BALOBA-1460 file (C-alpha; in Angstrom, 3 decimals):
// residues 225
<rec num="1" residu="m" x="-0.329" y="0.038" z="0.266"/>
<rec num="2" residu="r" x="1.541" y="3.714" z="-0.867"/>
<rec num="3" residu="p" x="1.983" y="5.924" z="1.913"/>
<rec num="4" residu="y" x="-0.098" y="8.596" z="2.812"/>
<rec num="5" residu="n" x="1.567" y="11.890" z="1.261"/>
<rec num="6" residu="g" x="-0.778" y="15.109" z="2.759"/>
<rec num="7" residu="k" x="1.429" y="17.034" z="0.585"/>
<rec num="8" residu="e" x="0.393" y="15.736" z="-2.557"/>
<rec num="9" residu="v" x="-3.263" y="15.253" z="-1.558"/>
<rec num="10" residu="t" x="-2.715" y="19.485" z="-0.962"/>
<rec num="11" residu="m" x="-1.248" y="20.241" z="-4.302"/>
<rec num="12" residu="r" x="-3.878" y="17.971" z="-5.907"/>
<rec num="13" residu="r" x="-6.722" y="20.360" z="-4.077"/>
<rec num="14" residu="v" x="-5.014" y="23.489" z="-4.926"/>
<rec num="15" residu="t" x="-4.485" y="22.269" z="-8.629"/>
<rec num="16" residu="l" x="-8.231" y="21.990" z="-8.655"/>
<rec num="17" residu="c" x="-8.963" y="24.742" z="-7.324"/>
<rec num="18" residu="g" x="-6.877" y="26.909" z="-9.633"/>
<rec num="19" residu="l" x="-8.397" y="25.038" z="-12.896"/>
<rec num="20" residu="f" x="-11.896" y="25.984" z="-11.357"/>
<rec num="21" residu="i" x="-11.630" y="30.027" z="-10.907"/>
<rec num="22" residu="v" x="-10.075" y="29.719" z="-14.422"/>
<rec num="23" residu="l" x="-12.959" y="28.219" z="-16.100"/>
<rec num="24" residu="f" x="-15.399" y="30.478" z="-14.232"/>
<rec num="25" residu="t" x="-13.126" y="33.402" z="-15.089"/>
<rec num="26" residu="l" x="-13.383" y="32.751" z="-18.789"/>
<rec num="27" residu="i" x="-17.153" y="32.135" z="-18.677"/>
<rec num="28" residu="a" x="-18.102" y="35.310" z="-16.660"/>
<rec num="29" residu="l" x="-15.482" y="37.330" z="-18.716"/>
<rec num="30" residu="n" x="-17.240" y="36.579" z="-22.340"/>
<rec num="31" residu="a" x="-20.649" y="36.485" z="-21.017"/>
<rec num="32" residu="a" x="-19.909" y="40.498" z="-19.738"/>
<rec num="33" residu="a" x="-18.660" y="41.012" z="-23.579"/>
<rec num="34" residu="q" x="-21.605" y="39.570" z="-24.636"/>
<rec num="35" residu="t" x="-24.579" y="42.502" z="-25.998"/>
<rec num="36" residu="p" x="-27.974" y="40.693" z="-26.141"/>
<rec num="37" residu="d" x="-27.524" y="39.545" z="-29.731"/>
<rec num="38" residu="g" x="-24.756" y="37.785" z="-28.552"/>
<rec num="39" residu="l" x="-22.523" y="40.079" z="-30.588"/>
<rec num="40" residu="t" x="-19.932" y="41.596" z="-29.091"/>
<rec num="41" residu="p" x="-19.432" y="45.814" z="-29.825"/>
<rec num="42" residu="t" x="-17.182" y="45.285" z="-31.748"/>
<rec num="43" residu="e" x="-18.559" y="42.945" z="-34.534"/>
<rec num="44" residu="e" x="-21.987" y="45.826" z="-34.302"/>
<rec num="45" residu="t" x="-22.382" y="46.838" z="-38.429"/>
<rec num="46" residu="v" x="-25.523" y="48.250" z="-38.715"/>
<rec num="47" residu="c" x="-24.886" y="51.640" z="-36.398"/>
<rec num="48" residu="d" x="-21.494" y="51.998" z="-38.358"/>
<rec num="49" residu="p" x="-22.072" y="54.538" z="-41.142"/>
<rec num="50" residu="l" x="-23.638" y="57.106" z="-38.371"/>
<rec num="51" residu="r" x="-20.160" y="57.589" z="-37.627"/>
<rec num="52" residu="a" x="-18.831" y="58.841" z="-40.738"/>
<rec num="53" residu="d" x="-18.759" y="62.576" z="-41.633"/>
<rec num="54" residu="g" x="-21.429" y="64.924" z="-42.185"/>
<rec num="55" residu="v" x="-24.008" y="62.687" z="-39.986"/>
<rec num="56" residu="t" x="-24.752" y="64.350" z="-37.022"/>
<rec num="57" residu="k" x="-22.903" y="63.547" z="-33.966"/>
<rec num="58" residu="g" x="-24.848" y="61.624" z="-31.142"/>
<rec num="59" residu="l" x="-26.926" y="59.741" z="-33.442"/>
<rec num="60" residu="y" x="-24.026" y="56.709" z="-33.053"/>
<rec num="61" residu="g" x="-24.238" y="56.656" z="-29.737"/>
<rec num="62" residu="l" x="-27.842" y="56.456" z="-29.558"/>
<rec num="63" residu="c" x="-28.583" y="54.124" z="-32.386"/>
<rec num="64" residu="v" x="-25.921" y="51.828" z="-30.420"/>
<rec num="65" residu="a" x="-28.097" y="51.717" z="-27.354"/>
<rec num="66" residu="f" x="-31.375" y="51.487" z="-29.078"/>
<rec num="67" residu="c" x="-30.816" y="48.838" z="-31.380"/>
<rec num="68" residu="e" x="-28.721" y="46.512" z="-28.596"/>
<rec num="69" residu="a" x="-31.319" y="46.784" z="-26.007"/>
<rec num="70" residu="n" x="-34.092" y="45.559" z="-28.508"/>
<rec num="71" residu="d" x="-31.685" y="43.100" z="-29.779"/>
<rec num="72" residu="l" x="-31.980" y="44.938" z="-33.006"/>
<rec num="73" residu="a" x="-28.403" y="45.181" z="-34.261"/>
<rec num="74" residu="a" x="-29.363" y="43.133" z="-37.152"/>
<rec num="75" residu="l" x="-31.693" y="43.726" z="-40.444"/>
<rec num="76" residu="s" x="-32.149" y="40.105" z="-41.373"/>
<rec num="77" residu="n" x="-35.652" y="40.167" z="-39.206"/>
<rec num="78" residu="p" x="-37.753" y="42.699" z="-39.884"/>
<rec num="79" residu="i" x="-40.307" y="44.327" z="-37.930"/>
<rec num="80" residu="t" x="-43.867" y="45.157" z="-38.070"/>
<rec num="81" residu="e" x="-45.770" y="48.553" z="-37.588"/>
<rec num="82" residu="a" x="-47.280" y="46.823" z="-34.081"/>
<rec num="83" residu="d" x="-43.341" y="45.879" z="-33.038"/>
<rec num="84" residu="l" x="-42.515" y="49.410" z="-33.438"/>
<rec num="85" residu="q" x="-45.315" y="50.775" z="-31.999"/>
<rec num="86" residu="l" x="-45.018" y="48.817" z="-28.716"/>
<rec num="87" residu="l" x="-41.222" y="50.083" z="-29.367"/>
<rec num="88" residu="e" x="-42.015" y="53.242" z="-29.277"/>
<rec num="89" residu="d" x="-44.453" y="52.845" z="-25.913"/>
<rec num="90" residu="s" x="-41.570" y="51.320" z="-23.738"/>
<rec num="91" residu="i" x="-39.117" y="53.215" z="-21.165"/>
<rec num="92" residu="p" x="-35.791" y="53.414" z="-22.285"/>
<rec num="93" residu="s" x="-36.476" y="52.423" z="-25.733"/>
<rec num="94" residu="g" x="-39.203" y="54.662" z="-26.656"/>
<rec num="95" residu="r" x="-36.964" y="57.907" z="-25.335"/>
<rec num="96" residu="i" x="-33.724" y="57.060" z="-26.682"/>
<rec num="97" residu="l" x="-35.685" y="56.605" z="-30.396"/>
<rec num="98" residu="e" x="-37.646" y="60.114" z="-29.667"/>
<rec num="99" residu="n" x="-33.966" y="61.777" z="-28.819"/>
<rec num="100" residu="y" x="-32.615" y="59.809" z="-32.032"/>
<rec num="101" residu="n" x="-35.700" y="61.338" z="-34.425"/>
<rec num="102" residu="r" x="-35.554" y="64.822" z="-32.326"/>
<rec num="103" residu="k" x="-31.258" y="65.231" z="-33.296"/>
<rec num="104" residu="k" x="-31.153" y="63.558" z="-36.538"/>
<rec num="105" residu="l" x="-31.375" y="66.025" z="-39.619"/>
<rec num="106" residu="e" x="-33.507" y="65.559" z="-43.136"/>
<rec num="107" residu="t" x="-29.711" y="64.512" z="-44.170"/>
<rec num="108" residu="d" x="-29.627" y="62.078" z="-41.600"/>
<rec num="109" residu="p" x="-31.301" y="58.447" z="-41.775"/>
<rec num="110" residu="d" x="-33.710" y="57.028" z="-40.067"/>
<rec num="111" residu="m" x="-32.543" y="54.696" z="-36.798"/>
<rec num="112" residu="p" x="-30.780" y="51.864" z="-39.027"/>
<rec num="113" residu="c" x="-31.784" y="48.700" z="-37.050"/>
<rec num="114" residu="v" x="-35.348" y="49.575" z="-37.730"/>
<rec num="115" residu="k" x="-36.678" y="47.951" z="-41.268"/>
<rec num="116" residu="i" x="-40.523" y="47.921" z="-41.479"/>
<rec num="117" residu="e" x="-41.568" y="44.139" z="-42.854"/>
<rec num="118" residu="e" x="-42.944" y="44.884" z="-46.310"/>
<rec num="119" residu="q" x="-47.017" y="43.981" z="-46.412"/>
<rec num="120" residu="d" x="-48.308" y="42.848" z="-49.762"/>
<rec num="121" residu="n" x="-51.691" y="43.430" z="-50.799"/>
<rec num="122" residu="g" x="-53.137" y="40.589" z="-49.958"/>
<rec num="123" residu="c" x="-53.829" y="39.642" z="-53.538"/>
<rec num="124" residu="p" x="-52.107" y="36.238" z="-54.231"/>
<rec num="125" residu="c" x="-52.073" y="36.668" z="-58.314"/>
<rec num="126" residu="w" x="-50.283" y="40.146" z="-57.780"/>
<rec num="127" residu="s" x="-47.612" y="42.350" z="-56.039"/>
<rec num="128" residu="e" x="-48.177" y="46.286" z="-55.568"/>
<rec num="129" residu="e" x="-45.813" y="46.596" z="-57.914"/>
<rec num="130" residu="e" x="-47.002" y="44.728" z="-61.018"/>
<rec num="131" residu="i" x="-50.430" y="46.621" z="-60.617"/>
<rec num="132" residu="a" x="-48.657" y="50.222" z="-59.554"/>
<rec num="133" residu="s" x="-47.271" y="49.569" z="-63.303"/>
<rec num="134" residu="i" x="-50.593" y="49.719" z="-65.128"/>
<rec num="135" residu="d" x="-50.099" y="52.916" z="-65.587"/>
<rec num="136" residu="g" x="-50.716" y="53.786" z="-69.061"/>
<rec num="137" residu="y" x="-47.440" y="53.857" z="-69.775"/>
<rec num="138" residu="t" x="-44.500" y="51.759" z="-70.621"/>
<rec num="139" residu="d" x="-40.995" y="52.051" z="-69.651"/>
<rec num="140" residu="e" x="-39.485" y="54.624" z="-71.255"/>
<rec num="141" residu="g" x="-42.600" y="56.686" z="-70.400"/>
<rec num="142" residu="l" x="-44.523" y="56.455" z="-74.143"/>
<rec num="143" residu="d" x="-48.348" y="56.672" z="-74.029"/>
<rec num="144" residu="i" x="-50.227" y="53.050" z="-74.458"/>
<rec num="145" residu="n" x="-53.850" y="52.349" z="-73.911"/>
<rec num="146" residu="i" x="-54.948" y="51.106" z="-70.910"/>
<rec num="147" residu="t" x="-59.273" y="50.092" z="-70.540"/>
<rec num="148" residu="s" x="-60.861" y="48.905" z="-67.318"/>
<rec num="149" residu="t" x="-64.299" y="46.487" z="-67.269"/>
<rec num="150" residu="c" x="-66.199" y="47.030" z="-63.972"/>
<rec num="151" residu="s" x="-69.531" y="44.955" z="-62.970"/>
<rec num="152" residu="e" x="-70.490" y="43.101" z="-59.701"/>
<rec num="153" residu="i" x="-69.018" y="39.551" z="-61.334"/>
<rec num="154" residu="d" x="-66.299" y="40.828" z="-62.944"/>
<rec num="155" residu="i" x="-63.311" y="43.536" z="-62.754"/>
<rec num="156" residu="q" x="-60.207" y="44.245" z="-64.863"/>
<rec num="157" residu="l" x="-57.986" y="46.678" z="-65.482"/>
<rec num="158" residu="q" x="-55.096" y="45.979" z="-68.760"/>
<rec num="159" residu="e" x="-52.395" y="47.884" z="-70.741"/>
<rec num="160" residu="y" x="-51.507" y="47.327" z="-74.246"/>
<rec num="161" residu="s" x="-49.498" y="48.557" z="-77.168"/>
<rec num="162" residu="t" x="-48.816" y="46.462" z="-80.403"/>
<rec num="163" residu="n" x="-45.603" y="44.438" z="-78.555"/>
<rec num="164" residu="y" x="-46.799" y="44.183" z="-75.100"/>
<rec num="165" residu="h" x="-49.902" y="43.248" z="-73.080"/>
<rec num="166" residu="q" x="-50.112" y="43.491" z="-69.328"/>
<rec num="167" residu="f" x="-54.084" y="42.153" z="-68.097"/>
<rec num="168" residu="t" x="-55.371" y="41.478" z="-64.520"/>
<rec num="169" residu="e" x="-58.719" y="40.394" z="-63.292"/>
<rec num="170" residu="v" x="-60.799" y="39.292" z="-60.647"/>
<rec num="171" residu="w" x="-63.963" y="37.356" z="-61.720"/>
<rec num="172" residu="q" x="-66.990" y="34.902" z="-60.608"/>
<rec num="173" residu="a" x="-66.486" y="31.631" z="-62.185"/>
<rec num="174" residu="n" x="-69.535" y="29.303" z="-63.414"/>
<rec num="175" residu="n" x="-69.397" y="27.423" z="-60.283"/>
<rec num="176" residu="g" x="-70.027" y="30.048" z="-57.992"/>
<rec num="177" residu="n" x="-66.161" y="30.992" z="-56.935"/>
<rec num="178" residu="y" x="-63.891" y="33.732" z="-57.461"/>
<rec num="179" residu="a" x="-60.554" y="33.417" z="-59.176"/>
<rec num="180" residu="c" x="-58.082" y="36.023" z="-60.267"/>
<rec num="181" residu="i" x="-56.244" y="36.107" z="-63.263"/>
<rec num="182" residu="y" x="-52.457" y="38.119" z="-64.029"/>
<rec num="183" residu="s" x="-50.275" y="37.730" z="-67.616"/>
<rec num="184" residu="y" x="-48.312" y="40.055" z="-69.058"/>
<rec num="185" residu="q" x="-46.788" y="39.036" z="-72.575"/>
<rec num="186" residu="s" x="-43.834" y="41.506" z="-73.576"/>
<rec num="187" residu="l" x="-40.678" y="40.998" z="-76.556"/>
<rec num="188" residu="q" x="-38.666" y="41.621" z="-73.775"/>
<rec num="189" residu="i" x="-39.363" y="38.959" z="-71.419"/>
<rec num="190" residu="p" x="-40.863" y="35.634" z="-71.217"/>
<rec num="191" residu="d" x="-44.499" y="35.277" z="-71.280"/>
<rec num="192" residu="i" x="-46.432" y="35.191" z="-67.535"/>
<rec num="193" residu="y" x="-49.431" y="33.709" z="-66.639"/>
<rec num="194" residu="y" x="-50.813" y="32.931" z="-63.094"/>
<rec num="195" residu="s" x="-54.421" y="31.897" z="-61.841"/>
<rec num="196" residu="q" x="-56.269" y="30.602" z="-59.314"/>
<rec num="197" residu="y" x="-59.261" y="30.493" z="-57.168"/>
<rec num="198" residu="l" x="-59.837" y="32.638" z="-54.083"/>
<rec num="199" residu="s" x="-60.870" y="32.329" z="-50.252"/>
<rec num="200" residu="e" x="-63.564" y="35.355" z="-49.885"/>
<rec num="201" residu="e" x="-60.651" y="37.452" z="-48.088"/>
<rec num="202" residu="e" x="-58.057" y="36.888" z="-50.933"/>
<rec num="203" residu="k" x="-61.174" y="37.927" z="-53.528"/>
<rec num="204" residu="t" x="-61.558" y="41.271" z="-51.181"/>
<rec num="205" residu="s" x="-58.119" y="41.755" z="-51.218"/>
<rec num="206" residu="c" x="-57.552" y="41.683" z="-55.180"/>
<rec num="207" residu="v" x="-61.027" y="43.962" z="-55.887"/>
<rec num="208" residu="e" x="-59.579" y="46.803" z="-53.305"/>
<rec num="209" residu="s" x="-56.418" y="46.280" z="-55.192"/>
<rec num="210" residu="l" x="-57.925" y="46.391" z="-58.771"/>
<rec num="211" residu="l" x="-59.924" y="49.452" z="-56.960"/>
<rec num="212" residu="t" x="-57.190" y="51.440" z="-55.562"/>
<rec num="213" residu="q" x="-55.098" y="51.415" z="-58.707"/>
<rec num="214" residu="m" x="-58.461" y="52.335" z="-61.083"/>
<rec num="215" residu="q" x="-58.514" y="55.288" z="-58.594"/>
<rec num="216" residu="v" x="-55.359" y="56.303" z="-58.887"/>
<rec num="217" residu="l" x="-56.006" y="56.427" z="-62.448"/>
<rec num="218" residu="d" x="-59.078" y="58.548" z="-61.791"/>
<rec num="219" residu="i" x="-61.295" y="55.083" z="-63.614"/>
<rec num="220" residu="s" x="-64.444" y="55.325" z="-61.769"/>
<rec num="221" residu="c" x="-65.719" y="51.820" z="-60.884"/>
<rec num="222" residu="a" x="-68.992" y="52.096" z="-59.151"/>
<rec num="223" residu="i" x="-69.754" y="47.977" z="-57.861"/>
<rec num="224" residu="a" x="-73.717" y="47.813" z="-56.706"/>
<rec num="225" residu="n" x="-73.939" y="45.595" z="-53.618"/>
């Protein structure tokens, strides 16, 4: 049997205690160095443009305080209008954002980390950009023909020229269901055609989208209820 060695046991205890102290110190330093989103300040980039010459002094610090406090350092996660309202009503985030907007000049950017979620028009057949492009003009600014149909069961809006045709429609099919169509024909790009049946909510969105664009174009369309 190996004889008891008190010094050896004591040294082992000292060594183990030393290792635990070093380990906990590293963990504590790492946690203290990280911000709410897990990125250290040196890795943040969303506020960096505010450090450029010509930008109002003080906006950078407000940006860091606001974006870090709300874990919005990355623009990859847009927030909704409702989320922004909650931030504006909260303390201290709302006050920081208010101070930022009060301090910034017209030439300064909005709070960099506040990116509002883009909302579509709710119509699955065409996007806001596509319906807005039916404006009676070509990409070169030349006038082209634009026509519309407006009834309780069929609404159309289209524009066309010799080598171009863009068409949108919401109509009631023979089975009673509503459907939508979007088509785009041009010599410059491949033809686009899309059609589908609509839920009641989608039908309402598509009709409102068409009526809104008709109003922009000063086209009268009164649909009886």
